[in-house]
N, C-alpha and C positions, 0 to 999 in steps of 0.2 A: 642572310649571309653574314652582315653585319653582325648580327647577334652571335653568331658562332664565331667569328674573328675575335669578337671581345673576350672570348674566355669565360663570360657568365654562365653560371651553374654547369660547369664542364669539372669532371673528376679533377680532385688535387694532383698535379703532377704531370699533367697533360701539356703541350706546348703552349696552346693560347691561354690556359688558365696560367700559367706561369708569365707569360706576357701581361697578363691583367695585374699583376699583383707587383711587376717591376717598372713596368712603363707608366709613367704619371700623367701623360695625355694621349689619348686615343683620337686620332683624326678620323673622319669620314674616310671612307674607301676613295681611291682614285681610279676613275676608269680611263685607260689608255691603252695605245699599241705597246705590246711588248714583243721585242726581238729575241729570241732565245734558242741556241743552238747546245747540242751537247754530246760529247761521245766519250762515254765510260772508260771503254778500253784505252783510249789515248790519252785519258785524264784531262780532255779539255771541255770548257765550257764558256758559252758567252751569253750574256742579258743585257738589255738595254731597254730602260723606258725613256725615250727621248726627253731631254729635258729636266730628268729627275736623277737618274742613275746608270751608271756603265759600269759593267763588273765582267771580269773574265778569270779562267780558272787555268793553269798548265802546269805539266810535270814539274814536279821536285827536281833540282839539277845538282850533280855533286859540284860543289864550287872550284875542283880542282880540276876535273876531267869533263865538265860539263855535259856527263851522261845521265840519262834520265834514271830517275828512282822509281820503283812501285813499292807503295806502303799501303798495307789494307789492314784495316781496322775492323774486326769481327766480334760483335757483342750479342750472342746468343739471348741476353735478357736485356737488351738495349731498349730506351724508351722514346730514342730520338729516332736511330736506325738500327740496322742489324749488320750491316756490312758497309762500309765506306772505302772510298779510294782517296788518299791523301796528295793533296795537289797545293801550287802556290797559288795564292788569291791576291787578286787586284780589284778596287772598287773605288768609285768616285762618285759622291754625293753631290749633285748640281742644284738641286731642289731646295727646299725650305729648310733642309738638313744638308748641311755640307761638311764633307769629310773627304781625305784623299789618303787612301790605305794601299800600301804596295808591297808586295811579297809577304802577304800573312798568309796564315793557315786557311785552305779551303776543303772542304770534304764533299766529292761527289757521291751521291748513294741514290739507289731506288728506295723511295719512300712512299707508303700509303698511310695516311691518317685518317682517322676517322675523329668525333667528338670525343671520344673514350680514349684516345692514343693511337698506338701503330694498330693498322687492321690486321696484320699477319701476326703470328707465332712464328719463331724463328724456322721451324720445318715448313711450315706453309710459305713464308717468304722464299725458302730456298726452291720450292715447287715452281713458285711465279716467276722468280727473277735471276735463278742461277746461269752462269754463264758456262759455255763449254770447256 
């Protein structure tokens, strides 16, 4: 698994291959409890690795009326995702890498990757993940 995450011997332009050329130091995997919740329709998600990272997403809101906005990005030829809900993101790194990001961009999407990139072409993706 670490070999796959390293991006070694993966086609150029796939996610972990890109990470392998832009990340200077690759650490060994961390095996830990992960708390994860998400609701794509409500544009809400939460993930926490205790003592390492805490992050959540929530709907983008109109700054005047406070109403929620729905922003959907559709990329039929996308290489990271085919369809994603835009959201406001919040993340805090508490481990070796410390950061505090508030009201940044976040995307929530169904993603299935293989070592060769996205597992599905757009039409196949719609068959697997289309919402009513």
